[in-house]
VEXPALUM-719851 format. One record per residue (C-alpha): x, y, z; residue number from 0. Coordinates in nm, 3 decimals. Example, Ala and Ser with C-alpha at 12.3 -4.5 7.8 and 13.67 -1.06 7.14 Angstrom:
! VEXPALUM-719851
+---------+---------+---------+-----+
:       X :       Y :       Z :   n :
+---------+---------+---------+-----+
:   1.230 :  -0.450 :   0.780 :   0 :
:   1.367 :  -0.106 :   0.714 :   1 :
+---------+---------+---------+-----+
***
This chain:
! VEXPALUM-719851
+---------+---------+---------+-----+
:       X :       Y :       Z :   n :
+---------+---------+---------+-----+
:   0.700 :   0.817 :  -0.687 :   0 :
:   0.734 :   1.171 :  -0.913 :   1 :
:   0.869 :   1.517 :  -0.833 :   2 :
:   1.158 :   1.688 :  -0.915 :   3 :
:   1.363 :   1.660 :  -0.595 :   4 :
:   1.489 :   1.320 :  -0.600 :   5 :
:   1.833 :   1.341 :  -0.365 :   6 :
:   2.062 :   1.044 :  -0.344 :   7 :
:   2.162 :   0.878 :   0.002 :   8 :
:   2.497 :   0.956 :  -0.058 :   9 :
:   2.419 :   1.344 :  -0.091 :  10 :
:   2.246 :   1.386 :   0.259 :  11 :
:   2.499 :   1.286 :   0.514 :  12 :
:   2.479 :   1.355 :   0.897 :  13 :
:   2.139 :   1.156 :   0.956 :  14 :
:   1.945 :   1.376 :   0.670 :  15 :
:   1.896 :   1.047 :   0.484 :  16 :
:   1.703 :   0.915 :   0.764 :  17 :
:   1.536 :   1.237 :   0.833 :  18 :
:   1.423 :   1.273 :   0.514 :  19 :
:   1.290 :   0.913 :   0.471 :  20 :
:   1.114 :   0.964 :   0.816 :  21 :
:   0.939 :   1.247 :   0.583 :  22 :
:   0.838 :   1.052 :   0.290 :  23 :
:   0.707 :   0.759 :   0.514 :  24 :
:   0.512 :   1.022 :   0.694 :  25 :
:   0.323 :   1.153 :   0.422 :  26 :
:   0.238 :   0.842 :   0.291 :  27 :
:   0.105 :   0.704 :   0.613 :  28 :
:  -0.057 :   1.033 :   0.637 :  29 :
:  -0.279 :   1.008 :   0.321 :  30 :
:  -0.369 :   0.668 :   0.412 :  31 :
:  -0.463 :   0.759 :   0.770 :  32 :
:  -0.690 :   1.081 :   0.655 :  33 :
:  -0.752 :   0.978 :   0.331 :  34 :
:  -0.775 :   0.609 :   0.300 :  35 :
:  -0.518 :   0.349 :   0.092 :  36 :
:  -0.578 :   0.451 :  -0.253 :  37 :
:  -0.472 :   0.827 :  -0.169 :  38 :
:  -0.095 :   0.707 :  -0.105 :  39 :
:  -0.016 :   0.703 :  -0.489 :  40 :
:  -0.063 :   1.105 :  -0.424 :  41 :
:   0.289 :   1.055 :  -0.253 :  42 :
:   0.561 :   1.245 :  -0.403 :  43 :
:   0.905 :   1.390 :  -0.313 :  44 :
:   0.831 :   1.767 :  -0.362 :  45 :
:   0.497 :   1.732 :  -0.120 :  46 :
:   0.726 :   1.625 :   0.148 :  47 :
:   0.887 :   1.949 :   0.141 :  48 :
:   0.612 :   2.110 :   0.294 :  49 :
:   0.672 :   1.867 :   0.573 :  50 :
:   1.041 :   1.905 :   0.606 :  51 :
:   0.969 :   2.313 :   0.625 :  52 :
:   0.742 :   2.300 :   0.940 :  53 :
:   0.960 :   2.048 :   1.121 :  54 :
:   1.273 :   2.257 :   1.029 :  55 :
:   1.102 :   2.577 :   1.189 :  56 :
:   0.943 :   2.455 :   1.575 :  57 :
:   0.999 :   2.143 :   1.766 :  58 :
:   0.668 :   2.099 :   1.779 :  59 :
:   0.597 :   2.024 :   1.442 :  60 :
:   0.901 :   1.764 :   1.419 :  61 :
:   0.727 :   1.504 :   1.605 :  62 :
:   0.739 :   1.134 :   1.485 :  63 :
:   0.583 :   0.791 :   1.552 :  64 :
:   0.668 :   0.435 :   1.509 :  65 :
:   0.543 :   0.262 :   1.184 :  66 :
:   0.552 :  -0.080 :   1.097 :  67 :
:   0.715 :  -0.301 :   0.865 :  68 :
:   0.749 :  -0.160 :   0.481 :  69 :
:   0.839 :  -0.299 :   0.142 :  70 :
:   1.027 :  -0.046 :   0.084 :  71 :
:   1.224 :  -0.041 :   0.388 :  72 :
:   1.324 :  -0.393 :   0.377 :  73 :
:   1.020 :  -0.499 :   0.580 :  74 :
:   1.172 :  -0.305 :   0.880 :  75 :
:   0.986 :  -0.064 :   1.085 :  76 :
:   1.078 :   0.346 :   1.127 :  77 :
:   0.988 :   0.632 :   1.323 :  78 :
:   0.865 :   0.852 :   1.062 :  79 :
:   0.735 :   1.243 :   1.061 :  80 :
:   0.368 :   1.326 :   1.227 :  81 :
:   0.176 :   1.627 :   1.286 :  82 :
:   0.058 :   1.928 :   1.158 :  83 :
:   0.334 :   1.947 :   0.884 :  84 :
:   0.274 :   1.614 :   0.759 :  85 :
:  -0.121 :   1.632 :   0.761 :  86 :
:  -0.057 :   1.991 :   0.599 :  87 :
:   0.185 :   1.814 :   0.319 :  88 :
:  -0.081 :   1.533 :   0.241 :  89 :
:  -0.368 :   1.799 :   0.212 :  90 :
:  -0.144 :   2.015 :  -0.018 :  91 :
:  -0.015 :   1.697 :  -0.205 :  92 :
:  -0.362 :   1.534 :  -0.254 :  93 :
:  -0.487 :   1.868 :  -0.413 :  94 :
:  -0.237 :   1.882 :  -0.660 :  95 :
:  -0.292 :   1.536 :  -0.746 :  96 :
:  -0.694 :   1.588 :  -0.784 :  97 :
:  -0.616 :   1.860 :  -0.991 :  98 :
:  -0.371 :   1.704 :  -1.201 :  99 :
:  -0.626 :   1.404 :  -1.235 : 100 :
:  -0.905 :   1.683 :  -1.359 : 101 :
:  -0.667 :   1.817 :  -1.599 : 102 :
:  -0.566 :   1.475 :  -1.766 : 103 :
:  -0.961 :   1.422 :  -1.782 : 104 :
:  -1.075 :   1.771 :  -1.975 : 105 :
:  -0.753 :   1.697 :  -2.196 : 106 :
:  -0.831 :   1.351 :  -2.279 : 107 :
:  -0.487 :   1.200 :  -2.203 : 108 :
:  -0.385 :   0.844 :  -2.240 : 109 :
:  -0.615 :   0.632 :  -2.053 : 110 :
:  -0.874 :   0.888 :  -1.926 : 111 :
:  -0.991 :   0.903 :  -2.309 : 112 :
:  -1.191 :   0.608 :  -2.213 : 113 :
:  -1.524 :   0.660 :  -2.098 : 114 :
:  -1.512 :   0.417 :  -1.784 : 115 :
:  -1.159 :   0.533 :  -1.697 : 116 :
:  -1.272 :   0.911 :  -1.680 : 117 :
:  -1.563 :   0.815 :  -1.507 : 118 :
:  -1.372 :   0.651 :  -1.214 : 119 :
:  -1.072 :   0.902 :  -1.228 : 120 :
:  -1.344 :   1.167 :  -1.219 : 121 :
:  -1.497 :   1.027 :  -0.860 : 122 :
:  -1.150 :   0.976 :  -0.719 : 123 :
:  -1.032 :   1.349 :  -0.785 : 124 :
:  -1.382 :   1.468 :  -0.644 : 125 :
:  -1.367 :   1.246 :  -0.341 : 126 :
:  -0.982 :   1.357 :  -0.262 : 127 :
:  -1.055 :   1.702 :  -0.342 : 128 :
:  -1.315 :   1.735 :  -0.076 : 129 :
:  -1.109 :   1.529 :   0.155 : 130 :
:  -0.848 :   1.768 :   0.115 : 131 :
:  -1.007 :   2.076 :   0.183 : 132 :
:  -1.175 :   1.931 :   0.501 : 133 :
:  -0.839 :   1.830 :   0.634 : 134 :
:  -0.694 :   2.150 :   0.486 : 135 :
:  -0.947 :   2.332 :   0.692 : 136 :
:  -0.845 :   2.175 :   1.018 : 137 :
:  -0.475 :   2.329 :   0.962 : 138 :
:  -0.645 :   2.672 :   0.933 : 139 :
:  -0.537 :   2.640 :   0.562 : 140 :
:  -0.756 :   2.786 :   0.291 : 141 :
:  -0.813 :   2.477 :   0.057 : 142 :
:  -1.076 :   2.656 :  -0.151 : 143 :
:  -0.834 :   2.916 :  -0.237 : 144 :
:  -0.585 :   2.719 :  -0.326 : 145 :
:  -0.815 :   2.517 :  -0.587 : 146 :
:  -0.925 :   2.822 :  -0.683 : 147 :
:  -0.540 :   2.944 :  -0.741 : 148 :
:  -0.512 :   2.590 :  -0.924 : 149 :
:  -0.844 :   2.619 :  -1.162 : 150 :
:  -0.706 :   2.974 :  -1.279 : 151 :
:  -0.406 :   2.738 :  -1.451 : 152 :
:  -0.650 :   2.616 :  -1.740 : 153 :
:  -0.758 :   2.957 :  -1.812 : 154 :
:  -0.395 :   3.086 :  -1.793 : 155 :
:  -0.282 :   2.783 :  -2.040 : 156 :
:  -0.618 :   2.893 :  -2.272 : 157 :
:  -0.500 :   3.263 :  -2.311 : 158 :
:  -0.115 :   3.169 :  -2.366 : 159 :
:  -0.019 :   3.218 :  -2.749 : 160 :
:   0.287 :   3.232 :  -2.931 : 161 :
:   0.470 :   3.555 :  -2.773 : 162 :
:   0.314 :   3.538 :  -2.467 : 163 :
:   0.566 :   3.561 :  -2.156 : 164 :
:   0.586 :   3.153 :  -1.993 : 165 :
:   0.578 :   3.301 :  -1.671 : 166 :
:   0.201 :   3.414 :  -1.726 : 167 :
:   0.144 :   3.038 :  -1.772 : 168 :
:   0.343 :   2.989 :  -1.430 : 169 :
:   0.205 :   3.185 :  -1.231 : 170 :
:  -0.119 :   3.015 :  -1.058 : 171 :
:   0.174 :   2.743 :  -0.981 : 172 :
:   0.365 :   2.970 :  -0.796 : 173 :
:   0.107 :   3.161 :  -0.648 : 174 :
:  -0.038 :   2.804 :  -0.470 : 175 :
:   0.316 :   2.664 :  -0.381 : 176 :
:   0.398 :   3.009 :  -0.238 : 177 :
:   0.086 :   2.956 :  -0.004 : 178 :
:   0.126 :   2.615 :   0.107 : 179 :
:   0.526 :   2.730 :   0.201 : 180 :
:   0.403 :   3.049 :   0.368 : 181 :
:   0.127 :   2.837 :   0.608 : 182 :
:   0.388 :   2.627 :   0.734 : 183 :
:   0.541 :   2.952 :   0.910 : 184 :
:   0.183 :   2.959 :   1.086 : 185 :
:   0.190 :   2.608 :   1.207 : 186 :
:   0.520 :   2.641 :   1.345 : 187 :
:   0.438 :   3.011 :   1.507 : 188 :
:   0.673 :   3.212 :   1.287 : 189 :
:   0.494 :   3.465 :   1.120 : 190 :
:   0.816 :   3.647 :   1.029 : 191 :
:   0.901 :   3.325 :   0.803 : 192 :
:   0.586 :   3.374 :   0.602 : 193 :
:   0.699 :   3.615 :   0.383 : 194 :
:   1.048 :   3.464 :   0.279 : 195 :
:   0.870 :   3.130 :   0.303 : 196 :
:   0.623 :   3.241 :   0.012 : 197 :
:   0.879 :   3.366 :  -0.198 : 198 :
:   1.064 :   3.046 :  -0.185 : 199 :
:   0.761 :   2.862 :  -0.255 : 200 :
:   0.672 :   3.086 :  -0.511 : 201 :
:   1.036 :   3.033 :  -0.699 : 202 :
:   1.008 :   2.644 :  -0.611 : 203 :
:   0.634 :   2.626 :  -0.849 : 204 :
:   0.824 :   2.800 :  -1.105 : 205 :
:   1.070 :   2.575 :  -1.151 : 206 :
:   0.853 :   2.265 :  -1.083 : 207 :
:   0.662 :   2.411 :  -1.363 : 208 :
:   0.925 :   2.478 :  -1.607 : 209 :
:   1.088 :   2.136 :  -1.544 : 210 :
:   0.790 :   1.940 :  -1.645 : 211 :
:   0.765 :   2.137 :  -1.947 : 212 :
:   1.118 :   2.104 :  -2.055 : 213 :
:   1.088 :   1.715 :  -1.958 : 214 :
:   0.766 :   1.677 :  -2.164 : 215 :
:   0.837 :   1.908 :  -2.443 : 216 :
:   0.946 :   1.656 :  -2.707 : 217 :
:   0.685 :   1.428 :  -2.593 : 218 :
:   0.404 :   1.656 :  -2.580 : 219 :
:   0.529 :   1.766 :  -2.995 : 220 :
:   0.543 :   1.384 :  -3.075 : 221 :
:   0.145 :   1.340 :  -2.921 : 222 :
:   0.032 :   1.730 :  -3.038 : 223 :
:  -0.054 :   1.793 :  -2.649 : 224 :
:  -0.043 :   2.099 :  -2.533 : 225 :
:   0.313 :   2.252 :  -2.354 : 226 :
:   0.405 :   2.588 :  -2.215 : 227 :
:   0.733 :   2.593 :  -2.359 : 228 :
:   0.565 :   2.531 :  -2.730 : 229 :
:   0.279 :   2.719 :  -2.670 : 230 :
:   0.441 :   3.055 :  -2.620 : 231 :
:   0.769 :   2.985 :  -2.814 : 232 :
:   0.996 :   3.001 :  -2.525 : 233 :
:   1.329 :   2.851 :  -2.616 : 234 :
:   1.501 :   2.563 :  -2.368 : 235 :
:   1.739 :   2.824 :  -2.307 : 236 :
:   1.534 :   3.065 :  -2.143 : 237 :
:   1.376 :   2.783 :  -1.980 : 238 :
:   1.698 :   2.733 :  -1.829 : 239 :
:   1.802 :   3.113 :  -1.768 : 240 :
:   1.450 :   3.133 :  -1.588 : 241 :
:   1.499 :   2.829 :  -1.342 : 242 :
:   1.851 :   2.929 :  -1.249 : 243 :
:   1.738 :   3.227 :  -1.146 : 244 :
:   1.449 :   3.081 :  -0.929 : 245 :
:   1.712 :   2.861 :  -0.782 : 246 :
:   1.941 :   3.154 :  -0.658 : 247 :
:   1.622 :   3.321 :  -0.577 : 248 :
:   1.521 :   3.027 :  -0.349 : 249 :
:   1.850 :   3.038 :  -0.168 : 250 :
:   1.837 :   3.426 :  -0.112 : 251 :
:   1.486 :   3.359 :   0.032 : 252 :
:   1.602 :   3.104 :   0.286 : 253 :
:   1.847 :   3.348 :   0.419 : 254 :
:   1.582 :   3.550 :   0.552 : 255 :
:   1.364 :   3.250 :   0.737 : 256 :
:   1.492 :   3.111 :   1.076 : 257 :
:   1.461 :   2.774 :   1.142 : 258 :
:   1.536 :   2.556 :   1.445 : 259 :
:   1.702 :   2.318 :   1.257 : 260 :
:   1.718 :   2.373 :   0.857 : 261 :
:   1.985 :   2.170 :   0.759 : 262 :
:   1.732 :   1.922 :   0.579 : 263 :
:   1.572 :   2.245 :   0.405 : 264 :
:   1.927 :   2.388 :   0.249 : 265 :
:   2.012 :   2.025 :   0.182 : 266 :
:   1.700 :   2.047 :  -0.038 : 267 :
:   1.612 :   2.379 :  -0.152 : 268 :
:   2.001 :   2.497 :  -0.178 : 269 :
:   2.157 :   2.175 :  -0.309 : 270 :
:   1.931 :   1.917 :  -0.482 : 271 :
:   1.706 :   2.188 :  -0.654 : 272 :
:   2.029 :   2.302 :  -0.848 : 273 :
:   2.093 :   1.926 :  -0.932 : 274 :
:   1.773 :   1.889 :  -1.061 : 275 :
:   1.765 :   2.152 :  -1.294 : 276 :
:   2.117 :   2.036 :  -1.427 : 277 :
:   2.019 :   1.671 :  -1.453 : 278 :
:   1.637 :   1.757 :  -1.593 : 279 :
:   1.807 :   1.950 :  -1.880 : 280 :
:   2.054 :   1.748 :  -1.959 : 281 :
:   1.854 :   1.403 :  -1.940 : 282 :
:   1.631 :   1.624 :  -2.189 : 283 :
:   1.888 :   1.700 :  -2.436 : 284 :
:   1.975 :   2.073 :  -2.369 : 285 :
:   2.320 :   2.017 :  -2.132 : 286 :
:   2.481 :   2.339 :  -2.047 : 287 :
:   2.846 :   2.382 :  -1.931 : 288 :
:   2.819 :   2.383 :  -1.554 : 289 :
:   3.077 :   2.630 :  -1.533 : 290 :
:   3.018 :   2.918 :  -1.738 : 291 :
:   2.985 :   3.227 :  -1.657 : 292 :
:   2.694 :   3.319 :  -1.424 : 293 :
:   2.574 :   2.959 :  -1.342 : 294 :
:   2.450 :   2.964 :  -1.002 : 295 :
:   2.488 :   2.642 :  -0.911 : 296 :
:   2.856 :   2.567 :  -0.945 : 297 :
:   3.171 :   2.779 :  -0.886 : 298 :
:   3.303 :   2.912 :  -1.226 : 299 :
:   3.707 :   3.039 :  -1.084 : 300 :
:   3.774 :   2.625 :  -1.184 : 301 :
:   3.826 :   2.481 :  -1.455 : 302 :
:   3.607 :   2.191 :  -1.509 : 303 :
:   3.755 :   1.778 :  -1.470 : 304 :
:   3.660 :   1.511 :  -1.722 : 305 :
:   3.477 :   1.369 :  -1.478 : 306 :
:   3.298 :   1.679 :  -1.368 : 307 :
:   3.525 :   1.790 :  -1.090 : 308 :
:   3.874 :   1.929 :  -1.068 : 309 :
:   4.071 :   1.686 :  -0.811 : 310 :
:   4.280 :   1.930 :  -0.680 : 311 :
:   4.020 :   2.191 :  -0.520 : 312 :
:   3.830 :   2.182 :  -0.238 : 313 :
:   3.420 :   2.179 :  -0.310 : 314 :
:   3.255 :   2.481 :  -0.379 : 315 :
:   2.998 :   2.383 :  -0.098 : 316 :
:   3.257 :   2.235 :   0.128 : 317 :
:   3.425 :   2.420 :   0.421 : 318 :
:   3.782 :   2.354 :   0.511 : 319 :
:   3.638 :   2.166 :   0.776 : 320 :
:   3.462 :   1.939 :   0.654 : 321 :
:   3.101 :   2.050 :   0.648 : 322 :
:   2.855 :   2.267 :   0.397 : 323 :
:   2.836 :   2.615 :   0.327 : 324 :
:   2.437 :   2.628 :   0.233 : 325 :
:   2.392 :   2.863 :   0.502 : 326 :
:   2.509 :   2.755 :   0.900 : 327 :
:   2.187 :   2.545 :   0.918 : 328 :
:   2.318 :   2.290 :   0.662 : 329 :
:   2.629 :   2.287 :   0.862 : 330 :
:   2.756 :   1.917 :   0.855 : 331 :
:   3.006 :   1.682 :   0.944 : 332 :
:   3.012 :   1.513 :   0.608 : 333 :
:   3.393 :   1.429 :   0.477 : 334 :
:   3.492 :   1.285 :   0.122 : 335 :
:   3.239 :   1.161 :  -0.084 : 336 :
:   3.306 :   0.797 :  -0.036 : 337 :
:   3.308 :   0.641 :   0.267 : 338 :
:   3.641 :   0.544 :   0.405 : 339 :
:   3.784 :   0.253 :   0.596 : 340 :
:   4.027 :   0.238 :   0.922 : 341 :
:   4.298 :   0.313 :   0.683 : 342 :
:   4.173 :   0.642 :   0.534 : 343 :
:   4.114 :   0.503 :   0.228 : 344 :
:   3.828 :   0.592 :  -0.004 : 345 :
:   3.616 :   0.338 :  -0.071 : 346 :
:   3.374 :   0.566 :  -0.316 : 347 :
:   3.030 :   0.551 :  -0.426 : 348 :
:   2.840 :   0.594 :  -0.740 : 349 :
:   2.779 :   0.984 :  -0.631 : 350 :
:   3.182 :   1.029 :  -0.641 : 351 :
:   3.151 :   1.119 :  -1.006 : 352 :
:   2.922 :   1.403 :  -0.993 : 353 :
:   2.939 :   1.581 :  -0.612 : 354 :
:   3.161 :   1.545 :  -0.312 : 355 :
:   2.869 :   1.466 :  -0.107 : 356 :
:   2.931 :   1.343 :   0.222 : 357 :
:   2.960 :   0.980 :   0.357 : 358 :
:   2.681 :   0.765 :   0.374 : 359 :
:   2.443 :   0.750 :   0.659 : 360 :
:   2.580 :   0.469 :   0.890 : 361 :
:   2.341 :   0.121 :   0.894 : 362 :
:   2.148 :  -0.011 :   1.146 : 363 :
:   2.211 :  -0.352 :   1.389 : 364 :
:   2.248 :  -0.616 :   1.160 : 365 :
:   1.908 :  -0.820 :   1.133 : 366 :
:   1.906 :  -1.122 :   1.041 : 367 :
:   1.616 :  -1.325 :   0.838 : 368 :
:   1.505 :  -1.627 :   0.716 : 369 :
:   1.597 :  -1.847 :   0.411 : 370 :
:   1.211 :  -1.724 :   0.231 : 371 :
:   1.214 :  -1.366 :   0.390 : 372 :
:   1.549 :  -1.300 :   0.291 : 373 :
:   1.513 :  -1.449 :  -0.049 : 374 :
:   1.198 :  -1.178 :  -0.097 : 375 :
:   1.440 :  -0.866 :   0.022 : 376 :
:   1.743 :  -0.960 :  -0.177 : 377 :
:   1.460 :  -0.994 :  -0.504 : 378 :
:   1.327 :  -0.621 :  -0.359 : 379 :
:   1.723 :  -0.517 :  -0.312 : 380 :
:   1.808 :  -0.601 :  -0.660 : 381 :
:   1.522 :  -0.471 :  -0.827 : 382 :
:   1.544 :  -0.135 :  -0.697 : 383 :
:   1.940 :  -0.125 :  -0.777 : 384 :
:   2.029 :  -0.103 :  -0.367 : 385 :
:   2.259 :  -0.377 :  -0.418 : 386 :
:   2.428 :  -0.207 :  -0.767 : 387 :
:   2.447 :   0.158 :  -0.618 : 388 :
:   2.365 :   0.200 :  -0.197 : 389 :
:   2.726 :   0.150 :  -0.046 : 390 :
:   2.712 :   0.006 :   0.212 : 391 :
:   2.450 :  -0.209 :   0.234 : 392 :
:   2.310 :  -0.482 :   0.475 : 393 :
:   2.285 :  -0.815 :   0.332 : 394 :
:   1.934 :  -0.967 :   0.251 : 395 :
:   2.022 :  -1.236 :   0.491 : 396 :
:   2.261 :  -1.175 :   0.736 : 397 :
:   2.166 :  -0.798 :   0.777 : 398 :
:   2.586 :  -0.708 :   0.771 : 399 :
:   2.704 :  -0.438 :   0.570 : 400 :
:   2.809 :  -0.549 :   0.215 : 401 :
:   2.991 :  -0.317 :  -0.014 : 402 :
:   2.802 :  -0.185 :  -0.338 : 403 :
:   2.859 :  -0.392 :  -0.653 : 404 :
:   2.921 :  -0.063 :  -0.831 : 405 :
:   3.314 :  -0.035 :  -0.597 : 406 :
:   3.400 :  -0.347 :  -0.808 : 407 :
:   3.277 :  -0.335 :  -1.154 : 408 :
:   3.307 :   0.059 :  -1.166 : 409 :
:   2.991 :   0.074 :  -1.372 : 410 :
:   2.866 :   0.387 :  -1.222 : 411 :
:   3.044 :   0.657 :  -1.444 : 412 :
:   2.804 :   0.891 :  -1.360 : 413 :
:   2.524 :   1.007 :  -1.131 : 414 :
:   2.199 :   0.897 :  -1.292 : 415 :
:   2.215 :   0.544 :  -1.136 : 416 :
:   2.146 :   0.756 :  -0.808 : 417 :
:   1.818 :   0.796 :  -0.883 : 418 :
:   1.743 :   0.445 :  -0.845 : 419 :
:   1.873 :   0.451 :  -0.497 : 420 :
:   1.663 :   0.694 :  -0.340 : 421 :
:   1.450 :   0.457 :  -0.164 : 422 :
+---------+---------+---------+-----+
***
């Protein structure tokens, strides 16, 4: 799994976590059904935004189907997204994956420098490209046009040099994601949404490209690989400024679009996108004061608490009634950042030091397992940090609600541990 949007379950209250998981599983299964088992490796966090956008604009695009057991769901079935939005997301993801493989082959990166691997990867990329064109054509999406845009990416990189505006390099990516976002309006029968969603997609593509460059900057420098920031002489501070402006632009564009149920859209593109920028730059060694003037992700009116929050103030994106203020579509009933018992005492969670994002989605009815199946699930939950970070989590054998280990040892003093409980 790859992508810049990696929300923690604690940051998606009011059933949004289940809806997000439904779109992710729907994308994975659509790739399998339309393009074969191997294509499931193209599943990514960002591609499912296309499916989310389509479902948010029309109920006709928000259909679901019942899926069987999956290891990533603790060997349980689930209702997953189905319909035109999921198929468009699968087609776009496969196109981008084929273009990425072709780029690695051309550059001779890593194992792609080996002749056997290069030949096999080339055949896979060609097959995925043809399959994506066929499936996208059935949806009325110009797959060939999108691939032509992606082909211009290589020429833009070759023409870039010191002093070149880095936006000249990101433009092909921006145009490709903009067209994908805009076509969700066509599928949903909302032509008025095409323009704002195209703008939101264009800015989202810019952020994705820049964050990838920031994340790989030092590694590319050590390996002598091409990097847009290094090639154009763009400083990380300038990249951060462009990302911050783009985050704000995405939020403004979404305000102009009309949604039937836009809660998850605003949660991902209105909140998680800003967190992705913060996370990437911080982990790359370029932290920024989140409360300095002009920062679009946080409220600058309050001093920063030693752990990132002022305990005496209301969260800047939370209304007094307990909901959120990312537009009316993202009004939820989330309460405090941690789950609470009947007496109202906060139990906390692994995210309470980085945001007040709402309660953990409720667990389903307990599902008891036998000795061996319970051992397998326990091993999986341990390896994916669910025992540590998922609060509450179902017991591997009994299925009953259990507290996360973080609540006992208080080992999660930052939000990085949340990245491993996305599944």
